[in-house]
N, C-alpha and C positions, 0 to 999 in steps of 0.2 A: 520383321520389325528392325533387325539390324541393318538391312538394306536401306530403310527409310532414314534412320539416323546417320548412317555413313553418307547417303546422298545429301542430306541437309548440311552436315558439317563440311563436306567437301565443297558444296556449292557456296557456302559462306565464304570460306577461305578462298575459293577461286574468284568470287565476286569481288572480294577485297583486293585482288590482284597478287596474292601471295602464294600461288602454286597449289590450287585445290587438287589438281591431279597428283601432285606428290603425296598429299594427305590421303587421297583416295587409294593410291597403290599401297600405301603403308597399311591403311585400315582393312583393305581387301585381304592382304597377305596374312595380317595378324588375326583378325576377328572372323573372317570367313575362310581361312586357311587355303586361299586361292594360290595356285602356282604363279610364280612371278610373270611368265609369259602371258598368262591369261589376265592377270591383274593390270599388266601394262597395256594390253590390247583393249581391255575394258575401259581403261582410262581414255583412251583415244576417243571411243564412242561417247563417253561422258563429257569430254572436253568440248566437242563441237556446239551442242546446244547451250551449255553454260557459258561458252566463250561469246556466242552470239548475243546472249542476254547482257553480258558485261560490256560488249562492244556498243550495244545500242544506248545503254545507260552513259557510258563514257563519251560517245559522240554527242549525245544530247547535252551533256554538261560541258562540251568543248575541252575535254581533257585528252585529246588525242592528237598528236602531230602526225598528220598523214604523210608529210614529207619523209619522215623517218620510218613510219610504220609500214608503208607500201614496200620499199626495198627490203626491209627486214622480213616481212611476210613471204616475198618472192624467194629469197635466199633460204628462208626457213622451210619452204616446201621442198626444196632440193635436200636440205639437210634431214627432213623428215623421212624422205624416201631412203636416204643412206642409212639413218638410224634404224628404220623398221626392217631393213635388209639385214643389218648387222644383228639386231636383236633377235630375229628369227633364226639366225644361223649360229647364235652363241649358246653354250650349255647353260642350263638354269643356274648352276652354282656360281658361274663367273657373272652372270647377269645380276644376280642377287648382290654379289661382292661390289659390282659397279654402282648399283643403285645405292647400297649402303654407304659407299664412299662419297657419292653424291650428296646424300643427306648429311653426312659429317661435314662436308665442305659448306653446305648452306648454313648448318648450325654454328660453325666457326665464323662465317661471314657475319650472320645476324648478331652473334654475340659481340663481335668486334664493332659493329655499327651501333649497337645499343650502348656499349661502353663509351664510344666516341661521343655520341649524342648526350649521354649522361654528363661526361666532363664538360662539354660545351655548355650544357644547362647550368651546371654548378659554377663555371666561370662567369657566366652572365649574371648570376645572382650576387656574385661577390663584388 
């Protein structure tokens, strides 16, 4: 049952374009006590079908700039090979710290963007 809820939550967050894989890794590590390497590798398998579903909807709604997306994808593939190689050769403690640091950076950025949007909204109302 945990797998169903984790899949649904991660799928929704991924479909919204907000990093369903990040949520998935966190949920697998916390609720299923999965090792970081296994959770991150599981995320890769999760990512492909959920990304395809999101791509289909986004293309259908004309929300994709292929001029930008194609080069990013090509360079992203190269980066993925490098990242996978590094992750498989990194000890689990360091990998967890890197992932935690990444989550902290995302939280700081999202908090900053929220505050900025809130201020902008308040300035418009006045």
